[in-house]
C-alpha positions, -999 to 999 in steps of 0.1 A, spaced: -299 -76 465 -335 -81 463 -349 -96 429 -378 -78 418 -406 -104 409 -389 -132 427 -417 -154 438 -409 -166 475 -429 -185 501 -436 -175 537 -449 -205 558 -468 -188 589 -474 -155 571 -505 -144 590 -487 -140 624 -470 -111 638 -434 -117 624 -447 -135 593 -472 -106 587 -441 -79 589 -420 -103 566 -447 -102 539 -450 -66 541 -413 -60 536 -411 -85 507 -439 -69 489 -424 -36 496 -392 -49 483 -407 -60 450 -412 -99 455 -441 -120 450 -453 -140 480 -468 -169 484 -481 -168 521 -497 -197 540 -523 -198 565 -540 -222 587 -573 -212 576 -582 -194 543 -621 -187 554 -608 -168 587 -607 -134 578 -584 -125 609 -557 -147 594 -564 -133 555 -577 -99 557 -548 -77 572 -523 -99 543 -548 -87 515 -547 -52 526 -511 -46 524 -497 -25 495 -487 -45 466 -510 -77 480 -538 -71 451 -511 -83 423 -481 -101 441 -496 -121 470 -512 -154 468 -526 -172 500 -524 -206 507 -539 -228 532 -516 -254 548 -512 -282 573 -477 -290 584 -483 -325 587 -500 -326 553 -472 -327 526 -491 -322 498 -506 -289 509 -471 -274 515 -458 -285 479 -486 -264 463 -476 -233 484 -439 -236 475 -440 -250 438 -423 -226 415 -403 -204 445 -371 -196 444 -368 -192 482 -386 -203 514 -390 -186 546 -403 -213 570 -419 -195 602 -452 -218 608 -444 -233 641 -467 -238 671 -461 -216 699 -474 -225 732 -461 -215 765 -486 -217 791 -502 -252 793 -494 -280 772 -516 -310 769 -503 -331 744 -468 -319 733 -459 -348 710 -487 -351 684 -509 -324 680 -498 -293 697 -458 -284 695 -433 -315 685 -450 -333 653 -462 -298 639 -426 -285 644 -403 -312 634 -420 -330 609 -435 -298 595 -399 -287 591 -389 -318 572 -420 -316 551 -415 -277 541 -378 -286 533 -385 -318 513 -408 -300 493 -384 -271 490 -360 -296 476 -381 -311 453 -392 -278 440 -357 -264 430 -356 -237 456 -327 -219 461 -322 -211 500 -346 -217 529 -344 -194 557 -357 -212 589 -372 -193 619 -358 -209 650 -354 -191 682 -333 -184 715 -352 -212 729 -329 -235 711 -299 -216 723 -306 -208 761 -319 -237 779 -283 -250 790 -280 -256 830 -243 -265 825 -236 -235 807 -206 -213 825 -219 -180 841 -192 -159 823 -198 -168 787 -225 -154 770 -252 -176 751 -247 -175 715 -247 -194 681 -225 -220 692 -249 -229 725 -274 -253 718 -304 -262 744 -301 -291 763 -325 -316 749 -326 -341 776 -329 -309 804 -362 -297 785 -380 -333 786 -371 -335 825 -386 -302 832 -414 -301 806 -399 -271 785 -421 -284 757 -420 -253 734 -379 -249 736 -377 -289 732 -398 -284 700 -377 -254 685 -344 -272 694 -353 -306 679 -369 -286 646 -338 -268 640 -315 -301 645 -334 -314 621 -334 -289 594 -295 -287 600 -295 -327 595 -320 -324 564 -294 -297 549 -264 -318 550 -276 -348 538 -299 -335 510 -276 -306 499 -302 -277 505 -290 -242 514 -305 -236 545 -295 -208 571 -313 -201 604 -326 -171 624 -328 -174 662 -350 -144 675 -352 -133 710 -384 -119 727 -399 -101 697 -425 -76 700 -435 -41 683 -464 -26 663 -486 -57 652 -502 -62 620 -527 -90 624 -557 -83 645 -544 -107 674 -510 -108 695 -482 -135 697 -470 -149 732 -446 -121 736 -469 -95 731 -495 -113 753 -468 -113 780 -463 -74 778 -498 -72 782 -497 -89 814 -469 -73 825 -483 -40 820 -518 -52 838 -496 -60 869 -497 -96 866 -474 -113 890 -467 -144 866 -446 -116 849 -424 -108 876 -416 -136 894 -379 -144 898 -362 -154 865 -326 -169 877 -304 -165 844 -332 -159 825 -319 -148 788 -336 -117 776 -328 -108 743 -354 -80 734 -360 -75 695 -383 -54 672 -407 -74 648 -392 -52 618 -358 -64 628 -367 -101 627 -382 -95 596 -353 -76 579 -331 -100 594 -346 -129 574 -345 -110 545 -307 -101 548 -294 -137 553 -316 -147 523 -301 -124 503 -267 -120 514 -248 -155 500 -222 -152 524 -246 -158 554 -245 -194 569 -254 -210 600 -274 -195 627 -281 -160 633 -288 -149 669 -310 -120 663 -319 -99 694 -313 -62 699 -290 -68 733 -289 -94 759 -299 -78 791 -314 -86 826 -351 -94 827 -356 -71 853 -336 -45 830 -367 -49 808 -392 -47 833 -375 -16 849 -376 3 816 -413 -5 810 -423 6 845 -402 40 835 -419 45 804 -450 41 815 -453 49 851 -495 49 850 -494 11 849 -492 -13 874 -460 -29 864 -443 -48 893 -409 -46 894 -381 -74 900 -356 -77 929 -325 -62 916 -304 -94 928 -330 -117 911 -303 -127 883 -272 -126 901 -238 -123 882 -261 -125 845 -240 -110 818 -253 -83 795 -242 -79 761 -248 -50 732 -232 -74 703 -248 -106 709 -261 -106 676 -225 -97 658 -233 -119 629 -264 -101 620 -246 -64 628 -218 -76 603 -243 -83 576 -257 -46 580 -287 -50 603 -293 -21 626 -314 -29 656 -338 -8 670 -333 6 707 -349 -8 736 -367 22 745 -380 25 709 -392 -12 707 -411 -10 739 -427 25 728 -437 10 696 -451 -20 709 -470 -2 738 -488 24 716 -497 -1 694 -513 -20 718 -532 12 733 -540 21 695 -557 -11 686 -576 -13 722 -554 -41 737 -547 -18 768 -579 2 780 -582 31 805 -597 7 827 -562 -13 831 -547 24 842 -535 29 875 -549 61 890 -524 81 916 
């Protein structure tokens, strides 16, 4: 049950998922401290300030994940914390350790948890990722990747999978902190999240969808055993609230509408939007890859009803078109 007026902090509140979470929390009567990187940047603040209830129940805080004092100011007095803030760089990584991924993700998580512990926070919800679950070259082909599967750290280091490494090490650090300090921590592991965007900028998943619709061949190269767990922004945000409010929720929570072949997703986009130049994948690009409709059974058992695949794609594409991220110039005239 939500507690009207309860104060919670959302780090990374200006992002696609963070903004959706802030909106749902305000709708439920919570008071929210949302953190951003730059208070003077309208692209991070204006869309949050325009949310219903924001004028009386939303406070914005500028934080640096490596600056502990800035985090303390945002968390002080909060009953709960939703830690979403973490770098997401998937194209070219130049400095994975210090500035771009690893330090902000890992040390930033420890700073948030330390501040939460010192402030007497009741529960912390950590936003991890399927990236912390799926990069396991030795995982059996006939077993679905689920909450008991952990991405192989050495495999990521050897192959330069820095984002996947950052999410895995950050989540590991959170669990170690929880065990050592006695802080109540639960984790949500979202998949490929898309949907209507509240901010004026797109996240990595939505950018990939735009590239797919534009016919970018990078989006349709062969993906052997590529874990494709599509999920709606709204469902990810709601999953965070469900595991926060439900005292029985514990551990990791895979958050995907369904586990499917990446080619299934591409085929569905092409089917729904034939006017775009979507390059389909070969049907055998992922031979033997398993599908599953109940990969997120833990969240389903807690009452989350995931948005169907078709609706997720329609909501995302319609929003991209309405906000001008896709123009008529990118349509294929047949």
